[in-house]
N, C-alpha and C positions, 0 to 999 in steps of 0.2 A: 681203567682201574676203578673199583667201587670207591665212593667217597667215604665209606665206613672203615677203610683201612687205617690202622694206626701207623703213621709214618715212622715212628721210632722203632716199631717192631719190623717194619719193612727193611730198614737199614740195619737192624740188629744192634742198636745203640741205646744207651740209657737216656731218659728224658733230661738228664743233667749233662749230657755229652757236650763238649765244647766244639767250636767250629772245625778245628783240625781233625777231631775224632769223626765228625760227621763226613768231612771230605774224604778221609781215608777209607771209611766204610763204603761210601758211594763209589769210589774208584775201584775198589776190590770187586764189588757186586756188578758194576757196569762192565768191567773187563770179563767177568765170568759169564754174563748173560748177553753180551753184545751180539747182534744178529750176524756179524761177520764171522764170529767164532762159533755160531750155532746156526748154520745156514738152513737146516731142515727142521728146526725146532721152533714151532709157533709159540709154545709156552715160554721159551726163553725170551722171545721178542716182547711178549706181554710183561714179563718180569723186568726186562730192561726199561720199558716205558714206566712201569710202576716205580722202579728205583729212581728214575729221573724225576718223576713228579714229586716223590718224597724229598729228594735232595733240593728241588726247586723251592720248596716251602721252608724246609729246615735250615737251608743255607742263607736265607734272607731274614735278617733280624726282625724286621717289621712283620713279615708274614708268619714267622715262627711265634712271635708274641701273640698274634691273633689266633693262631692255630692252638696254642696252649690254652688260651681262654676258652675256646670251644671244647677242647679236650676235657677240661675240668667240668664242663656241663654234661659230659657223657655222650657227646655227639658222634663219637667214633666207637665202633664195635670193640668191646673189651677195654675201652679207655676210661670209663667212668670210675669214680672213686666211691668206696663205701657201698652200702646196700641200698642207696636211694634209687629212684627211677630216673631213667634217661630222658632226654628231650623227646624221644619217640614214644614215651609212655610205657616202655618195657624196662626190665632191669638193666642197669648200666653194663653188666657183663655180657648180655646177649641180645640186646635190642637192636633192631634195624633202624636206619636213619634216612630221612629225606629232608629237602629244604623246607617243605611244608611244616615239618615238625618244629621249626624255629619261629613260627608266627607269634607265639606267646612270649618270646624273649626279646621283644623290641627290635633293636638294630643288629642283633647277632646274625640274622640271616644275611644282611649286607656285609658283615665282617667275613662270613664264610665265603660269600661270592667273591669278595676281593682277594681272598687267599688263593682261590683256584682260577681267578680270572674268568668266571662264568657269567653269562647273561641270564636274565630272567626267562628268556624264551626256552632255554634248555631245561629248566625245572630242576637243575642240579643233577640230572641223571647222566650227563656226558661231560667229561673233562677235556682238558686240552689234548690229551693223547688220542681222543676220538676224532679230532679235526684231521681231515685228509692232508697228507704231506704234499707240500707244493712240489710239483714236478715241472721243472723248467726245461725248455727246449735246448738242445745242444747248440753250440755256436755255428753260425754260417761260415763257410770258407769261400774266399774269392780266389780265382785262379785265371791267369791269362793263357789262352791257347793260340799258338801260332799255326796258321794254316796257309796253304798255297792259294794263289789266285784261282787256279783251276778247281780246287776242292771247294772253295767258297762259292764259285759260280755254279758248279754242277752238283754239289752236295756229296755226301758219302760218310764213311766212318773213319774216325781217327782214334788212336789209343794214346792216353796221357797218363802220367805218373804224378799224382797229387800228394804233397806232404800232408798227412793227416795224423792226429793223435789217436792211437788205437789202444785198446786194453792190452796190458802185458800178458802174453801167452804163458810166460813162465810161472807167474804167481796168481794168474786169474784175476788180476785187478786189485788184490789185497795189499800189495806193496811189500809183503813179507816173504822172506826166503822160504821155499817149500819145506814143511816140517816144523816151522817155528811159529810162535804165537804173536798176538797183537796185544798192546796195552792201551788203556785209555789215555788220550792226549791230555797232557797237563795244561797246555796252553788254553784250550777251549773246554776242558773238563768233559770231553765226550760229546759236546753239542755239535761240533763241526763248524761252528761260526764264532766269530769274535766281533765285538762292537768297536767302531772307530767314531770319534766325534769330539766336539768341544762346545762349550757355551750352550748346553741344552739340546744340541742336535747330535744324533747318533745314527750310524748306518751299520747294519750287519753285513759282514763279508765272510767268505769261506776262510776257515782257519789256515794260515800259511804254514803252520807246523805239520798238520796232518792232511793238508789239501782238501779239507772239508769232509773227511770221512769220520772224524771223531776218534779214530784209533791210530796208533803209531806202531809199526812193526818192531819187535824186539831185535830182529836181525833183518835188515833191509834186503830186498831182492836184488841180486847183482845185475839183472837185466834192465831194470827200470830205476835202480837206486832208491827204491822205496816209494816211488810216486804212484805205482799201480798202472801207469800207462807209458807208452813209448811213442816216439815220433818216427814214422816210417812212411814210405811211399805206397799209395793205394793205386793199383792199375785199373783204369776205367776206360771203357769203350764208349765213345761219344758219337752220336749221329748228328752230323753237320747238315742243317737244312739247305736245300738248293737256293741259291740267291742270297746267301749270308753276306752281310755288309761288314765293313771294318768297324770295330767297337760294338757290334751287336752282342747282346747278352742272352744267356740261356740258363735257366734254373733247373737243377736236378734235385728233386725233393728227396730228403733223407740221406743224401750222400755227404753231408758235412760232419762236424765233430759230434761224437756221442755225448749224451747228457750224463752228468755226474749224479743226478738226482732221480734217475729212472724215467725221465721224460723222453720224448721223441728226439731222434738225432736232428741236427741242423741240416741246412741245404747247401748244395755246392753251386756257387754263382760263377758261371764261366763268361769271360769276355773274349771274343774272337778278335785276333789281330791278323789281318790279311796281308800277306807279303806281296809286294809289287811284282808284276811280271815284266820281262824285258820287251815283250811284243804287244801284249794286250793291255788295254785300259777299260774302265767301266764307267758308264753313265746311266744310272737307272738299270733297266733290263737290257740295254744295248751294249754291245762290245765294240770298242774302237781299236783299230790297228792302223799303223802307218807303214806303207810299202814303198820301197825305192824303185824307180824305173829310170832308164837312161834317156838321153835326149832323142835318140832315134825312135825308141818306143813311143815317146811322147809326141814326136813330130809326125811319124808315119802311122801311128796306131799299132796295137798289138793285143795279144791275149796272154794273160799271166795266171799262174795258180797261186791261190791265197789260202793259208792255213786258218782253220776255224778253232774256236774254243772246244768244240766237240771232237776234235782229233782228225777230222776229214779235211780234204782240200776242195775248193771250188774254183772254177774257171771264171776269170773276170775279163771282160772285153774292154780294152782301153781305146777310146776313139782317137783318131788323128787330131793333133793340135791340143792335146790335154796339157793343162798347166799345173804347176806345183800347187798343192792344197785342194785340188779337185777331190770331191768325196763321192763314193759309190756305195749304195746300200744293197746288202745281201740279205734278202728276206729270211726270217726264221732261224738265223744262226746265232741268236743272242741267248740270254738267260731265260729259262722257263720257270715261272712261278704260278702255280695253280693252272688256270686256263689261259694265262697270258704268256707270251714269248716274245722276247725282243729280237732285234736284228743285229747284224754286224756291219759297222760303218768302216769302210776302207778309204783311207786318205792317201793319195799318191804324192811322192816326193821326187820331182825330176832332178836328177843329180848330174852335174857337169863334171867330166873327168878333169883331174888336176894335171895330168900329163898325157900327151898324145904321141903316138908313134909317128914315124916319118910319113907313112902311108895315110894315117888318119889326118895328119897335119895338111897334107896335100889335098885330101878330099874336102876338108873344111875350107881351105882357101878357094877351091873351085866353086864351092857352095856360096861363099861370100861374093865372088865375082858375079855369079848368076843372079843374085838378089841385089847387086849394086852396092855392096858394102866394101869399104876399104879398111885395111888394118895397118 
């Protein structure tokens, strides 16, 4: 908005209007020109900012006092009194204005700058409305994904349902019942933020009444209860890298919460939780498995088939006299990562039967006599 605007005319109030009259006029005009109520009208957005700037000055007693001082000097188009010349050197009714025109008025240029919160670098040509709106990134979402031991080792795709806050499809995010209007929030007066603090310290936070939108629906949307968003599950397909370890994390850019200020969405931070397997264990890229054999296989030697993590079976030769805890290495049957691939380590467990049949008992006794053992 041009600094030459008369803020009283912008709000359509008298220069003697009290604070309630100014607030009432602002709310009416803010509601009428709010961008949410005029989504395709750029002019309405400019008017909304203009109304907000006018209210920001006239609602502040100190700023209004300084503004009135400048207004009496004819610093604003059409605001000068009488037939004298304005600070710009033109008639008070039609002259243009710039900060340079205040050089002959002592500290009045500083007064004008303090009203609009402008720095000297801007030369008075740009107001607060020209400053780019801060677009904050949406919140990141953390989610734990349970995967099987096999999926972690070999990799592959899994589908997850992540609870995410999404824009309400019924009201398009406005929070209003379709066909109804929005009103300026009385809590934040349309700014979307409120200030909290004490003892000289204050922090701005999104307004809890309007959820930071600056507008409140006259009739709330039934689907979202007026919030403009709903909590629902988002179905996402995730590629699990081969060799994923327990507690390993994965970041999916742009899959988090949407931004309420038009910024980029947040990220989805996944933490993998690998379920233990009944047969396989892992150590680095190697797969470990424990296989039971009986005392005859251990004593006389044997060949056994062992299952691998890749789904096939390999033949393992057990030498005669093998003891419990003996380990055998099967090359290339571990986890593959890049150009590296681990092995499968098979540990045998010689099991002694708890009960013997009569024939087995007799055979064991003959064996004991052969080796000189007594029982």
